[in-house]
Every structure is written in structure tokens, then in C-alpha cells.
Backbone as ProteinMPNN parsed JSONL, in Angstrom:
{"seq_chain_A": "MNIASGIPKFCSLSIIQADGNAYIRDDTMFIKIMMDFGDLPKNSLQFILGLNPGFPMNIQQAIMKEESKKQTQ", "coords_chain_A": {"N_chain_A": [[100.6, 83.525, 111.892], [99.5, 86.872, 111.32], [96.69, 87.353, 112.261], [95.083, 89.144, 113.625], [95.303, 91.544, 112.288], [93.701, 91.233, 110.146], [94.586, 90.416, 107.717], [95.641, 87.662, 107.061], [97.113, 86.284, 105.093], [99.089, 87.904, 104.208], [101.794, 88.177, 105.317], [103.896, 86.065, 107.183], [104.124, 86.18, 110.721], [106.512, 85.383, 111.874], [108.441, 85.991, 109.958], [108.4, 88.772, 109.949], [109.183, 89.324, 112.573], [111.749, 88.331, 112.71], [115.225, 88.73, 113.374], [117.198, 91.13, 111.704], [115.733, 91.201, 109.324], [114.674, 92.171, 106.0], [112.517, 93.82, 105.835], [111.863, 95.485, 107.964], [113.161, 98.344, 109.423], [114.56, 100.412, 111.828], [112.135, 100.61, 113.342], [110.279, 100.903, 111.28], [108.202, 99.731, 108.724], [108.835, 98.442, 105.534], [107.315, 98.191, 102.458], [106.962, 97.055, 99.217], [104.97, 97.883, 96.523], [103.43, 97.027, 93.524], [101.407, 98.143, 90.964], [99.15, 97.591, 88.303], [97.597, 99.623, 86.167], [96.815, 99.593, 83.593], [94.615, 98.388, 82.224], [92.424, 99.723, 83.137], [89.816, 102.114, 82.738], [90.643, 105.509, 82.183], [88.97, 107.55, 83.135], [87.739, 106.361, 85.28], [89.626, 105.887, 87.159], [90.225, 107.662, 89.358], [87.923, 107.334, 90.939], [88.082, 104.577, 91.551], [90.514, 104.426, 92.964], [89.738, 105.762, 95.206], [88.171, 104.029, 96.637], [87.253, 102.256, 99.613], [89.814, 100.498, 101.078], [89.375, 98.583, 102.953], [87.128, 97.18, 102.328], [85.917, 93.958, 101.338], [87.404, 92.117, 98.599], [85.568, 91.17, 96.658], [83.389, 92.875, 97.041], [84.533, 95.363, 96.426], [85.05, 94.913, 93.7], [82.429, 94.617, 92.737], [81.419, 97.187, 93.205], [83.093, 98.639, 91.503], [82.302, 97.597, 89.001], [79.654, 98.498, 88.913], [80.053, 101.283, 88.87], [81.389, 101.47, 86.439], [79.344, 100.726, 84.68], [77.613, 102.91, 85.059], [79.134, 104.987, 83.953], [79.268, 104.294, 81.276], [76.753, 104.711, 80.336]], "CA_chain_A": [[100.061, 84.552, 111.022], [98.991, 88.043, 112.025], [95.253, 87.348, 111.996], [94.458, 90.325, 114.226], [95.292, 92.645, 111.326], [92.705, 90.974, 109.12], [95.227, 90.018, 106.474], [96.504, 86.551, 107.458], [97.943, 85.767, 104.007], [100.051, 88.925, 103.813], [103.155, 87.813, 105.689], [103.891, 85.377, 108.475], [104.668, 86.988, 111.808], [107.903, 84.98, 112.116], [109.296, 86.733, 109.017], [108.465, 90.165, 110.405], [109.872, 89.402, 113.86], [113.114, 87.814, 112.605], [116.288, 89.734, 113.444], [117.884, 91.421, 110.458], [114.923, 91.034, 108.114], [114.768, 93.301, 105.067], [111.253, 94.55, 105.793], [111.724, 96.439, 109.071], [114.361, 99.059, 109.833], [114.287, 101.549, 112.719], [110.703, 100.595, 113.663], [109.501, 101.266, 110.096], [108.024, 98.597, 107.814], [108.947, 98.792, 104.125], [106.549, 97.298, 101.595], [106.959, 97.486, 97.819], [103.715, 97.538, 95.858], [103.39, 97.324, 92.091], [100.025, 98.081, 90.496], [98.985, 97.76, 86.861], [96.35, 100.317, 85.873], [96.711, 99.628, 82.143], [93.318, 97.985, 81.676], [91.348, 100.515, 83.749], [89.507, 103.373, 82.044], [91.235, 106.654, 82.882], [87.959, 108.343, 83.828], [87.314, 105.629, 86.479], [90.768, 105.676, 88.038], [90.082, 108.413, 90.603], [86.878, 106.673, 91.723], [88.58, 103.281, 92.023], [91.534, 104.66, 93.988], [89.071, 106.289, 96.389], [87.411, 102.988, 97.334], [87.753, 101.852, 100.923], [90.57, 99.251, 100.945], [88.895, 97.63, 103.946], [86.053, 96.364, 101.755], [86.38, 92.708, 100.723], [87.695, 92.272, 97.175], [84.362, 90.98, 95.838], [82.584, 94.099, 97.178], [85.216, 96.383, 95.632], [84.831, 94.614, 92.286], [81.028, 94.911, 92.424], [81.301, 98.65, 93.165], [83.763, 99.084, 90.28], [81.444, 97.244, 87.868], [78.503, 99.409, 88.937], [80.536, 102.586, 88.418], [81.676, 101.34, 85.011], [78.04, 100.759, 83.995], [77.116, 104.288, 85.113], [79.907, 105.846, 83.061], [79.019, 103.941, 79.876], [75.384, 105.118, 79.975]], "C_chain_A": [[99.496, 85.696, 111.863], [97.51, 88.237, 111.706], [94.573, 88.602, 112.548], [94.394, 91.49, 113.249], [94.254, 92.444, 110.233], [93.291, 90.542, 107.793], [96.173, 88.845, 106.761], [97.412, 86.023, 106.354], [99.036, 86.745, 103.588], [101.482, 88.477, 104.074], [103.115, 87.116, 107.038], [104.603, 86.241, 109.511], [106.127, 86.636, 112.075], [108.869, 85.705, 111.171], [109.473, 88.168, 109.488], [109.292, 90.294, 111.675], [111.318, 88.924, 113.802], [114.129, 88.949, 112.655], [116.937, 89.902, 112.076], [117.061, 91.221, 109.201], [114.969, 92.307, 107.275], [113.536, 94.195, 105.084], [111.107, 95.604, 106.88], [113.091, 97.01, 109.415], [113.95, 100.249, 110.679], [112.794, 101.704, 112.985], [109.816, 101.075, 112.512], [109.418, 100.054, 109.18], [108.04, 99.097, 106.376], [108.231, 97.737, 103.294], [106.587, 97.873, 100.183], [105.676, 96.983, 97.17], [103.816, 97.94, 94.392], [101.96, 97.121, 91.618], [99.986, 98.347, 88.999], [97.61, 98.37, 86.599], [96.069, 100.343, 84.372], [95.344, 99.3, 81.591], [92.141, 98.73, 82.304], [91.082, 101.767, 82.921], [90.021, 104.567, 82.851], [90.203, 107.481, 83.644], [87.451, 107.645, 85.091], [88.413, 105.536, 87.525], [90.629, 106.402, 89.373], [89.03, 107.778, 91.505], [87.406, 105.384, 92.345], [89.619, 103.462, 93.127], [90.938, 105.211, 95.276], [88.255, 105.261, 97.151], [88.069, 102.638, 98.664], [88.502, 100.527, 100.79], [90.17, 98.195, 101.97], [87.755, 96.767, 103.445], [86.645, 95.059, 101.23], [86.516, 92.891, 99.209], [86.447, 92.114, 96.312], [83.445, 92.202, 95.905], [83.215, 95.22, 96.349], [84.966, 96.166, 94.14], [83.398, 94.914, 91.866], [80.811, 96.42, 92.312], [81.937, 99.186, 91.882], [82.926, 98.769, 89.043], [80.252, 98.182, 87.773], [78.904, 100.793, 88.433], [80.832, 102.561, 86.919], [80.392, 101.386, 84.189], [77.49, 102.177, 83.945], [77.824, 105.163, 84.088], [79.686, 105.52, 81.59], [77.628, 104.357, 79.42], [75.331, 106.551, 79.524]], "O_chain_A": [[99.065, 85.484, 112.997], [97.129, 89.157, 110.983], [93.583, 89.065, 111.981], [93.515, 92.344, 113.371], [93.956, 93.369, 109.478], [92.55, 90.323, 106.834], [97.391, 89.019, 106.708], [98.406, 85.364, 106.658], [99.828, 86.438, 102.697], [102.292, 88.407, 103.15], [102.382, 87.532, 107.935], [105.566, 86.942, 109.199], [106.906, 87.508, 112.463], [110.0, 86.001, 111.557], [110.576, 88.714, 109.432], [110.024, 91.27, 111.84], [112.05, 89.102, 114.775], [113.922, 90.003, 112.053], [117.191, 88.921, 111.377], [117.623, 91.084, 108.114], [115.268, 93.388, 107.784], [113.515, 95.227, 104.413], [110.307, 96.528, 106.734], [114.047, 96.275, 109.664], [113.075, 101.017, 110.28], [112.249, 102.802, 112.868], [108.724, 101.595, 112.744], [110.431, 99.42, 108.889], [107.347, 100.056, 106.036], [108.506, 96.543, 103.412], [106.278, 99.047, 99.979], [105.342, 95.802, 97.26], [104.235, 99.051, 94.066], [101.368, 96.064, 91.838], [100.696, 99.216, 88.491], [96.585, 97.715, 86.786], [95.165, 101.052, 83.931], [94.939, 99.877, 80.582], [90.986, 98.402, 82.032], [92.021, 102.411, 82.453], [89.846, 104.618, 84.068], [90.519, 108.053, 84.687], [86.787, 108.286, 85.907], [88.152, 105.145, 88.663], [90.891, 105.81, 90.421], [89.23, 107.694, 92.717], [87.198, 105.133, 93.532], [89.605, 102.73, 94.116], [91.569, 105.134, 96.33], [87.699, 105.575, 98.204], [89.288, 102.717, 98.811], [87.894, 99.521, 100.423], [90.582, 97.04, 101.865], [87.436, 95.742, 104.048], [87.767, 95.055, 100.724], [85.827, 93.718, 98.612], [86.28, 92.844, 95.335], [82.789, 92.528, 94.916], [82.509, 95.945, 95.649], [84.701, 97.117, 93.404], [83.167, 95.409, 90.763], [80.097, 96.879, 91.42], [81.387, 100.084, 91.244], [82.848, 99.59, 88.129], [79.879, 98.612, 86.681], [78.174, 101.406, 87.654], [80.553, 103.531, 86.214], [80.351, 102.009, 83.128], [76.963, 102.607, 82.919], [77.191, 105.988, 83.428], [79.893, 106.381, 80.734], [77.354, 104.355, 78.22], [74.259, 107.052, 79.186]]}, "name": "protein", "num_of_chains": 1, "seq": "MNIASGIPKFCSLSIIQADGNAYIRDDTMFIKIMMDFGDLPKNSLQFILGLNPGFPMNIQQAIMKEESKKQTQ"}
């Protein structure tokens, strides 16, 4: 696992280093991400997308809850 990156569950290093894998071409890594914003309030979306992705998920969720409380007041 690529623990040095801080995301050991993302992808095993053997998959990335394998010859002919579908994720790396010409020294570029391709990652497809699908996100569902359907249940997020539209007025909070810009704030949420601006959060630091380096924060642990529980911290991000706590910040989002706090912002949601502020906007409902």
C-alpha cells in the first residue's frame, strides 16, 4: 500500500506499478470520481467544496454540520 501518501486504502501500489494498467498512461494517472450532491443544500455547496480535503472525514463532517447550523439560524 502507498502509506506515504496518507491514503493507504485508495489503491494498492502493485496495481499502479503493473505494466499496461488502465490507470496510468504517459506518466499521467487517471482517476474517475463520481459525487452525489443531491442531498446537500445549494447554499452550502460552495462552502463544502472549499473545505480542505486533507482534513479527516470526521472533522470535515463536523465543520459541515456547524455551517449548516449557522445557515439555518
